[in-house]
N, C-alpha and C positions, 0 to 999 in steps of 0.2 A: 614449557616450563611444568614439569611435576610439582603438586603440591606437597611438602611435607606431610608427612602421615605417621601417629602413632599403632604400635602394634603393641596389643596386654600380652605380658610374659606369663605363662601358668610357672606357678613354686606352688606346692604341695598340695595340690588340688585348690586352688583358688589362684586369681588375679589377683596380681599383685599391679605396681605403677605402669603407666605406659613407660615403653620405650622408644625413642626416634626411630626411625628406618636410617639407615644406611644416609638418604639421602636430603635427611635435613642435616646433618653436622656440617655440610658442606656452604650450608645455605646460609647458616648460621654466623658461621665462623665469615663469610664474604660479608652480612650484613656489618657485623664487628668491625669488619677491615673497611667498610664504608662510611660509619661513623665514626670511627679513627683518622680517616680523613680528612671526612668534614670537621672535627675538632680542630685540627692542625690546619686547613682552609679555612676556618673563620678567624682562629687565631692570627691570621696573615691580614684577611682584610681588615678584621678591629683594630690590629697595628696602623694598618696604611691609613684608613679612612676616620678612622677615632668615633664609633659607632655607638661610645656610652658604655659598653661593659666593662672590657678590662680598661679601655683606653680613650679618655674624652676625647671628644672635637679638637680640644685646644693642643694636644700633645700629640695626635697623630701623625705620622712618618709624611704625610703629603705637607703638612702644615710645618714643618720642620721638628717634629719630636725625634727622638732617639728613640725606637724601639727595643733597645737592650738596657737603658741607665734607671726605670725604673726598682728593676726587678732586682738586677744585679748591685745595683746601691743600698736595696735595701733590707735581702733575702740575705746575704750575707753580713749583715753588720756584728756579729759576733760568732761567724766562723772561724777555722783556721786556715781556711783556703781565702779569707777576706780579701787578701789585699789580690789576690790573683785575679778573683771578680771583680773587683773595685774597678781594677784598672782597664778592665774593658769594659768597664760599661759607655754608653756613649761615641767607642772610637766606629767610626765610620763603614769600616771595613768589616769587623763585627756586628754590625747592625746589618751589612747588605747580607754577609752570609749566614745570620739568623733568619732573615727574612725569605733567602733564599731557600733556607732549609725548610723552613713553614709551607711554603709554597710547595716545594718539591716533594715534600713526605705529602703533605694533603693531595695534589692531582694522582701520586700513582696511588697510594691506597684508594681512591675513591675512585678511578678508570682501571685498575688491574695492570695497570701496564707499568714492566720493572719496580715492583714489589719489595723483590728483592734489596734492590738498591736504596730504597725510599724507607724499608722497615729496621734498615742498617743506620741510614742517616737519622731516623726517629729514634732509635738506639741511642745513639749518641747523642743528640738532642736532649734530651732525656736525663741520662747520665751527669751530662754538666750542670743540667736545672735542680736533678738532687744534690750533686754533689755542694753546688752554691747556695744550695740551704740547710747542709748540714753541719752541726749536728741538728737532726727534726725539733728536737725538744724546743730548738731557739724560736720556731715556727708557730709555737702553741701547735704542733703535730700529737695527735693521739698515741704513737708507737713512734717507739724512739729507731725503732731501724726501716720501718714498709711504708711507706705512703704512695698517691697515686701515679706520681714517676714513676715508680716500681710496676706497678700494675700494670701503665700503660706498657712499661717495654715487655711483659709478661705475653700482651696481647698485639706488640711487632713481632714478638718470636713466633706467634702462633700465622700469623699473618707471612713471616719469612717463609717455615714450612708447610705449610699450608696449599703455596702455589703451584705444586703438580696438579691438585684439587679445585683449583677455586671457582667459584661459581659469581654469576654479575657482575662481569668484567668485559673488556676489549679483550683479553690476556688471549683467544685465539687467533684473532689481528694481529697482535705486535707480535706471535711465535712466528708467525707465518714469516714475519720481518726480519726477527734476529735469529730464527734457526735453532740450534739446538747449545746456543751460548744461553745458557742457563742461570747462569749471573746474572741476566738482564730482564730475567723473568720475572 
């Protein structure tokens, strides 16, 4: 694997800030994709086992806790969509779908297999979490429209569109299996 390098760019007789070579961008995108994958996978593991970061051990899924109850019950308190999201909190089917989503998005982004499906699922999950907290001013956000959920959706879009050139993944092996079915890439 080639190490990304920077090339000075001449401008007006002087050298300006180095610009990344074409090999650096796909690697940067791959690292960002993998970080996002770990972000989702960690959320899954913490909710299953209650490592104490976002989920205390006594509320872990394996100890009978609900992975959706806390967020959906609290984040939506004054939202116009509060009724919808509080009704979903703690519903076993919603818990399972949420946890399978966290696991699936995490694994697809980490491995580079099925990134397009994982990115779509990730955007859907992030959009629902965003809507559960809307309006953002109620949750202490510093921006009334943009929060980390929106930024993370942007990262998912980059991962989705960068699939043909993705690096640091098992994509080559996966593509040999699924062929030209690019929606499975």
